N, C-alpha and C positions, 0 to 999 in steps of 0.2 A: 558358820560353815554353810548354812542354807543360803545366806546372801551371796557368798562367793560362788557357790555352785549355780545360783541363778544368773550371775554375771557371765559365767562360762557358757551357759546355755543360750544366751542371746545371740552371740555370733554364729553358733551352729544353726539356730532357727532362721536367721536372715540368710545364711548360706543356702539353706534348703529352699527358701522362698525365691532366691535369685536363680537357683538351678531349675526350679519348676517353671519360672517365667521364661527362661531360655528354652526349656523343653517344649513349652506350648508354642513359642515363636517358631521353633524348628518344625513342629508339626504343621503350623499354618503355612510356612514356606513350602513344605513338601506337598501341601494340598493346593497351592497356587498353580493354576493351569499354565502350561507353557505354550507360547505362540511366537511365531517369527515371520518376518517378511523382508525381502530384499528387492530393491528397486533401482533401476538405472535412472538417476536423478535428472539426467539431461533430456530424457524422453518420457519419463513416467512409466516405462514398461516394467512389468513384473519379471523378476529373475528366479525368485524362490518364494514359496509360501507354505506355511504350516499353521493351521488353526487361525489364519490371519484375519478372518471375518468374525471370529468369536468375540462377543462383547465381554470385556474383562475390566478390572480396575486399572485405570491408567496411572494412578498416583500422581507424582509431580510432573509427569509429561504434560499434564493439564496446563501447566504454566506457559507452554509454548503458545497456546491460544490466548491466554491472558496478555502476553507480551505482544502478540500479533495485533490484537485490538488496540493496545496502547500505541503501537507504531501507526496504525491507521488514523487514530485521532490526532496524533502529532502531525502527520502529513497534511491533514485537512484543516489544521489550525484550531481544532476544538480545545486543545490543551498544549502546553509546551513543556520541554524538559525542565525549565526553571520554575514551573508552577509549584507553589508550596501547597502540599496536600496535608490536610488536617486528619490526623489518625483518630479513628473512631474506637469506641470500646470494643466493638466486635473484632476489628482488625488486630488490636493490641492483644486480645485474649487468645489468639490462635496458638496451638501447640507447636513445639519444635518440629522441624528446624525453623529458626526465626532470627531476625536481626536484633530484636529487643526493643521494638517501638513501644512508646507509652501513650496512653489515652490523652488526647488533646495536643500532642506534639505536632509541630509543623515541619515537614521535611520535603525537599525538592523531589519531583517525580523522577529525575535522573537517578537518584540514589535508590529509590524503590525498584526501578527497573534493573539496576546492576545487581542488587541483592537477590531479587527474584530469579534472575538468569544465572548468576554465578553460584550463589550459595543455596538457591532453591528455598528462600525464606518465605514461609507461609504467611506471616503477618504482612509482609510487603506485597505479596500477590493479592491478599484480601483488600489491602488499602488501595491498590490500583483499581480493582474492580469497583469498589464503592465510590472512588473519586470519579470514575468515568460514567457510571450509570446511576449512582445514588443509592444502590442497594445491591447486595449479593444476588438476590433473586432476579432483578432486572438484568444484571450483568450476565448471569448464567443463561438467561433466555437469549441474549444477544450472542453469546458464545455458541449456543446450540444452533441458532439460525445461520450464523456464519459457517459453521461446520457443514450444515446441509448445502449451503451455496458452494462449498468446495467439493462436494461429493462424498463427504464423510457420512455414510448412510447408517453406520452402526454406533454412532456417538451421541450421547446425551450428557450435558454438563449440569451439575448442581451447585458448584462453587468454583472459585477462581484459583484455588491452590492444589486441588486433587486429593484432599483428605477424604478418607473413605466415607461415603454417604450413599444411602439407598438410591439406586437409579443412576448414579454417576458412573458411566461406563464408556468405553471406547474399544478399539481393536487395533491390532498391529498394522493392518492395512491402512486404517484411517489415520493413525498417528504418522505413518510414513508420508501420506498425502499432506498432512499439516506441516511436517518438517520440510517438505519440498517447497511449500508456499513461503515458509519463513526464509529459506535460502534465496529464492528468486524474486519474491515480492518486495523484500526489504534488505537488499544486499548491503546498504549503508550501515545497517545495525547488526548484521549477522556476525561480525567479528566479536561481538560481545560474548558469544557462546564458546569461544576458544580461549578466553582469558583464564589464566590460572589464579589470579588475584584481582580484586577490584576495590576501589575506595567507595564505600557506601555511606559516606558522610559521618556517621557516628561509629563506624567500625571498618576495618579492612577485612574483607571476606575472601575465603578461598573456594576454588571451584570444587563442586562435588564430582566432576568428571575428569579431574586432573590426571588420575592414574591412567585412564585410557588415552587421553590426549598425548601423554608423554610416551606411551608404549607403542602406539600404532602409527605407522608411517602415513602421513597425509591426513590424519584425523584433525578436524577443525570444529567439531560440535557433535550433537546438538544439546540433548537434555537427558538427565537421569531422573529416576523416580523410584521411591520405595515406600511401601506400607506392608504391614503383615499380611493383609488380604491380597495384595498385588504381587508380592515378591519383589525382586530386583529388576527394574525395567530400564531400558535405554533405547533412545533413538539416536543413532550415530551416523555421521556423514564423514566421508573422506574423499579427497581428490588427489589423483595422480595423473599428471599430464592433462589431456583433454577429458579424461573420464572422471565422473563423480558418482559414487554409490551411496545409497542410504540403506542402512540395515536396522531393523527394529526387533527387539526381544522383550517379551513379557514373561514374567514368572521365573526369573533366574533365582538360584538358591543362595547366592552370595555375590558380592561385588566381583570377586575373581572369576566365579563361574559365569556370570553375565558377560564380563569383558571378554573372556575366552570364546564364548559362543558368538558374540558380535564380531570378533576378529575373524573367526572362521567364515562367517557369512559375508563379510566384506571381501575376503580373499576370493570367495566364490563369485561375488559380483564382478570384481575386476577381471577374473578369468573369462567371464562370459560377455563383458561389455565390449562394444565396438567403438574404438577411438575415433573413427571418422563419422560417427553419427552426428547429425545436425542438431543443435540445441533447440528444443521446443519447450520453452518455459511455460508454466501454467498461467491461465488467465487470473489476475488478482481478484480476490473475493470482493464483492461490493460492500460498501459501508452499510451496516444494518444496525438499527437501533433496537431496543427491547421490543418484544412481541413480533419480531421478524419483519419490520418495515424498513425498506431501503430509503435512505435519506439522500435527496438530491439537493445540493446546495445551490443557492442563487446569488444574485448581486446584492449590493448594500441596500438595506432598508426593506427588503422583501421578506416574505414568509417562507419557511421551509416547505417543500413539497414532499409528501409521503406517498410512496408508491408501493402497494402491497403485492409486488411480484418480484421474483428473484431473477438475477441475471441481467445482462446487457441487451441492447437492441439486437434482435435476431432477424427481423423481417423489415425490408424497406418497401413501404407502400407506394404505389404509383401516385404521383402528385396530381391534384386536380388542376384544370386549366385556370390560370389566373385571369381575373377580370381586368379589362383595360378600358381606359377612357376612349380609345379609338373606336371601339365597337359601338359607342353611343352616337357617333357622327352620322347625321342623315342629310338629306338633300336641302334642309333649311338652314344649315350653318354657314358661316362665312370663314374667311381665312383666319381671323383672330381666334375663333373657336378651335380651329384645327391646330393652330400654334399652341394654344393652351393645353389641348388634349395631349399633344406630343410631349410638351414639357412635363406634364404630369406623368406620362409613361416613362420618361427618362429619369424622373426623380428617384434617387436611390431609396429602396425600401428600408425604413428604419428597422433595426433588429427588434424582434419580439422580446418584451421584458422577460428575462428568465425568472424562474422561481427563486424566491429569496432564500437566504441562508438561515441557519439556526442562530437567532440573535443577529449579530453582525460579524460572525467569525469569518465567513468566506469572502467578505468584502475587502479584506486586506490581503495583499500578496504574502504568502507564508514566508516567515523568516528563513534564512539559509539553514540548511540542515546542520545540527550541532556537530562540531568537529570532534569533541572528546568521545563521542560514541561511535564515530565513523573511522577510527584508526585501529587497525589490527595490531595486536601485540606481537612484537618481533621476538620476545623472550618471555619467560614467566612473569616478569614485571618490568616493563619498559616505561611505565608512567612515572616512575620515581628514580632518583639517583641513588644507587646503593652506597655510593661513597660519601654522600652528604652527611653533615652532622645533624642529627635529629633535634638538637637543642637550638640550632640557629636557622636551619633551613626548613620552611614549612612544607616543602615538597620532598623531604627526606623519606627514605624507605621506612614505613612504619613496621613495628614489631608484629609478626604474625603468630597468633597463638594456635596451637594444634587443636583439632576438633575433639580429640580424646575419646573417640568412639571405642566401645568395648571390643567390637569384632574387627576393628581396623577398616571398616567400610567407609566409602566416601559419600554416602547418601543419608537420608533420614533414618534415625536410629530405630531399632525395633521396639524400645520400651520408653525411655525417659527423655530422649533428646540427644543432640549431638554436641551440646556445650557450645552455645553461641560464642563466636569469636568476637569479643568486644575489646577494643583498645581505645586509646585516646583519639579524639576526632582529629581529622586532617583536613587541610584546605582542599577545595575542589581541584581536580586535575586541570592543568593549563590547557588552553585551546590547542588543538592539533594544527600542524602546518599543512596537513593533507586537505587543503581546501579545493573543491572542484574548480577547474579552469573556467574563466569567464567565457561565455559563448560568443561566437563571431556575430557581431551585429551589422555586418555589411549588407546593404540592400542588394538583393539578387539582381543580376544584370538584365534579366528578361522580365522585370516587373511589368504588370499590365499598364498600358498607357491609353489615353483617350483615343478611341477609334473614329477616324474621319470617314472611312468607307462605310462604317455602320450607320452613321447619320445620313450619308448620301443614299444608302439603300433604303433607309426609312422614308426619306423624302419621296423617292420613286414609288415606294409601296403605297404611301398615302395618296399620291396622285392617281394611282390606278384604283385605289379602294373607293374613292369618292366619284360618283358618276359625273360625267362632263357637264350635263345640264344642271347640276345642283348648284353651281356657283357661276355667277355671271362673269363673262370674260373680263369686264372692266374691274371686277372685284378681286381678281387674282393678283398675287404679288408680282412685282417686276423683278426678273432675275438679276438685273444689274444692281439695284439698291441692296438686294439680299447679299450679294457678294461682298459688299462693303460693311455689312453689319458686324458688330463686335460682340454680340450675344453668344451664348453657348450653343445655339441651335440655328442653322440656316436651312431654309426650305426653298427648293427650286421647283416651282410648279410649271407645268407646260399646258398651253392651250390646245395642243393637238393630241392629248392623251385620249385613247379610245376608252369607251365605257367598259368596265369590267363585268364579267358574268356574275360576280357576287363579291361582297366585301371580304377582304382578307384581314383576319384578326392577328395582330402581333402580340404574342404572349410575353416576349422578353427581348430587350434590346441589349446587344453586347457592347457595353461601354463602361469604362472604369470611372469616368468623371474625375472626382477628386479622391477616388479610392486607391491611393498609392501605398497603402500600408499592408503588411502581411504578418504572419506569425510562423515561427519554426517550432515544430513539435518533436524534433529529435533527428539524429543521424543514424543510419542503419547500414548494415553490411551489404545489402543487396537492394536493387530497385523494387523487387517484389515485396520485401518486408516494409519498405517505406510506403509503397502504395497501399498495402494492407493496413498499415497504421493510419494513414490518411482516411481511408474508407471507414474504419472503425470509429475514429473520432468524429467524422462528419455525420455518421448515423446517430451518435450519442449527443452531439451538440448541434443538431440540425436547426434548432431555433435561432442560434446566433451566427452559425457559419453558412446559413442558406445563401446561395448566390456567390459564394467565394470560389476561387479557382484553385484546385488542388494541383500542386506541382512537385515533381521530384527532381532535385538538382544534384548532378553528379559532382562531387568534390574529391580532392585527393584522399581524404580520410574516409570516404563512404558516400552515402546518398542522403541528402537533406530532404526531409518531408516538410513542405511549406503549404500554407493556405495564403493565397494572394488576393488582391482586389478588395481590401477592406479599408474603411476609414479608420482614423486613429482611435476613436472611442470604442468602436467595435473590436478592433484588434486588442486593445488594452483589456476590455471586458472578457474577451475570449481567453486571453492568457491567464487572467485571474481565476476564471472558472476552472480551466484545465490544471493550473497549479494547485488549486484547492483539492482537486481529485487525485493529485500525485503524479500528473503528467508534466514532463519537462516542456517548457514553453518560453519563448522570448520573441519580442516584436522585431519586425523588419520594416525599414522605411525611414523617411525623413520628413520633416515639416515641409509643406509645399513651398 
């Protein structure tokens, strides 16, 4: 009898333990501070704020920064979506929610990104951070430095997944800023945050935000977060027509409570947003390595340059006068010396050797952006054929197992995990057909051509710059033979030229010579935007684009921003550097 009563007591005991654990979780949620922020995403202007600058636990909202840095490194060629990442013991040991990685397992980066974005997998986020920077600590330092560069002044990161850790804090305002950067800095990857399901290689995972995405009109992201210390958090974005609103909530008491509050805040944002407001996207954050150092990639074979300042070029210094061989001409030289001096002045200045890359990453033109991450889902699962036979079709719709959360929430569970959705492995998704259109490589009609008038003007200037008595009349070149010369430079000297009051120094000669190449850095909606882009790129790439001609060409689809007057090698190098920085670029011109 005692044994039977003991067996009956065990279920009662565990029931009490379960009830107490939920009671403590409820108390923790009740104690989680509430904060909210609403932003007009097109302009970055505040619409509503409540405790928005209070440092709080961000939970899995942290993964937005983890993914942002992964996108940065993919863009600059440091890593690719097909890179096989070796899972460390630290990454594999992360608590749920998780994909179920094993120590020593090798898995493609694309699957880690999908699981971290869609399922909010802690093990995948940790694996991404260690793969990019070698350790969680180094990656967290880079995350914090990038946050500072974005203007996130109340944020400090300690890990890549957002699990509660002393000092790991952010605010509703800061997370809204980060969400805006994710939307506008990497639009080719943003559709990932609106997927209801995704193939993560070893499992098909479901979105932690699917309830809100299905319930709110125009919602397309971004990220959920939950821990007992943080409560239920969400950074949500929705677009209706020309208007896009970002709403952030910290400290919700449940998934339903959080979603309801976010829906109210988005409604408020759309009611106050101006549909005719011009889009003012944020300036992308610079690439920052651990310890807050900006990395400037260079050409092949060079070494990386580390600049310990944040931000892009903000001041254009006045250039110093360039020395010229013509200033060295005195009364003792003859016509051969003058010709040599002029030829030296007209010689195109070789581009300064840019700073080298990290290893040899930036020396190669980045591969086209992967298609399978760049296609938005038209339905909860457009990547697979729901009618296909799973036994014969590798792309058939896999079975999706329910998360099985006790409270029915769609985020990280309060106690033991959300029951990782693990099914049979499926083949990678096929490449998308949504490949960006090839750019128009036609040479601009008004490309710079060699200037004859410039050479003639130079000849006249030299004639006046050198005193008449410095060269004997019989030593002066005869105009007639000069006219028949076939060289690139013809000088017409005159015996009757009066002595100049002083030598005139020529600092630059306008001639394109063989520089018939150029580069296109994008098409813009207005001439002003194109000119602004040209100026910004010229300031940041002054070492290689010095001496080029900035041109805005009006086309039927907008305004092309071009740099002209380059030789082939310089144009090719400039494009590779710009593409490594994430700037669209292609060459203009033909072989001479």
